[in-house]
N, C-alpha and C positions, 0 to 999 in steps of 0.2 A: 562840670564834675567830672572828673577822671573815672573810668572803670577797666580795670586791668583786662587783658587777655587778648581778644582778636580785634580790638579796637585800634586805630591809628590816631595819633595824634601829633599837632604840631607844637611845640613847645616856644612860647612866645613871651618876650619881655615886655615890660611896662611900655616901653617906646617903639613898639610895632614891630620888632626884629626877631627873628627865629633861631632856635639852635639849629646848626647848620655845619655841614661838613665842607672843608674849603677846596674849592676847584671842582664841587659836585664829584668828588674822589668816591669811588668804589673799592679802593686798596686799601687793606689794613696798614694803619699807622697815618691815615689822612686826618689833619689836624681838625678839632671840633671847634667852630667859632662862632661868633654871632653875625647875622647876616640879615640885610632886609628881605622882608617877604617876597619869594620868587614863584612859588607853587610848584618848584621842582621836589622830586623824592627825596633829596638829602635835607629836607626839613621835615621830613614824618618819620614819625618815631611809633612803635608798639610798645605798650607796657605788659610787662609778663611779671607776675607775683613769683617773688623768690622765698618768701617765708620772712618771718619775723617784721614784718610791715615795710619790706623793701622790694624793689623792683628793677628788672632791668629794662632799659631801652634798646629797641633793638629799629635800626636805620631801613627805611623801606627800600632805599636806592641800594644800598650795598649788604643788606643782612649783618653788617657789624654792630657791636654795641660800643658806646661811650666808653670810656676806659682811662683811668688815672694812671699814667704811664709807669710802668714798674710796680704798680701797687703802692707807689709813694705816700707817705704820710704828711710830707712837706707842704706847706702853704705855697700854692704858686705853682705847682707842679703842673706839667702838660695835661690836657686831656685830649685824646685821639681815639679814633675808632679802631677797634681791634677785635680779632676773631672772638665772638661771643664764647666764656670759657668757664662760666660758673663761678669767678673768683669776686674777692668782696671788691675789688679795684673798679668792677661795673655795677655793685649795687648802689642804688640810691633810695632812700626813703623820702617819700612826700610829706612834707608838713604844710598844713594849711596855715597860711597867714591871713585869710580872708579876701573878701571880694571876687573869690574864683581863681586865687592866686597862691601859688606854693613855693615853698624852696625845696631845692634837691639836695639832700644832706647824702654824702658820701659815707658808706659803710666802712671802707677801710680807713679812714681818716676823721670822721664826724664832722668835717668840714662840710660847707656849703659851695654849690655850685656858682659861681661867679664872674660876671664879664670885666676881664682885667680893666683895672685902673677905673672902672666905673665908664668905661668908653662906650659911645654912642655911634662911633665908626664903624662901616661894615668891615668885616675880617678882623674884627676885636677878638683876642683869644678868651676861652673860658677855662677857669681854673679852679681847683677847689681852694676855698679861703676862710678863715673863721668867720662863723656865722654872725651878722652884726646888725640884720634887719633892714639892711638899706635896699634900695630899688634895683642895682645890679645882681641881687640874689634872687629876686622873685621872678616868678615863670607862671604863665596860664598854659592851660593846655586845653586846646581846641581841636574837637574832632573834625578830621578831614575825611 
């Protein structure tokens, strides 16, 4: 069970891969992706309440937030890390789907954070996509 605030979590998919920043980047604009667990700080995220049931995730390694690029409401838009800025493109609602798993729903689009094409390959991009209840949109938060 997650608890917002000063606790840090790794967001882990059903296939034991994590929400990660490409190339362990600490710079704004680094792509957010799915990657095998590696214990690095680019896979650790702190949840902070933003009101209305929404949260931001802040990367331990970079201090940046996963951001739907340009606040796009388009399905498949790029998700990158960006300066945390209190905009809706960085707000996510956690929807409990059972057994300790959640969907991360974007405030700006109402779509779920999804592993592109349902890929299990390391480096697969993540994107907002219409919520469909399938595994590529489910995440477990594990305290680190």
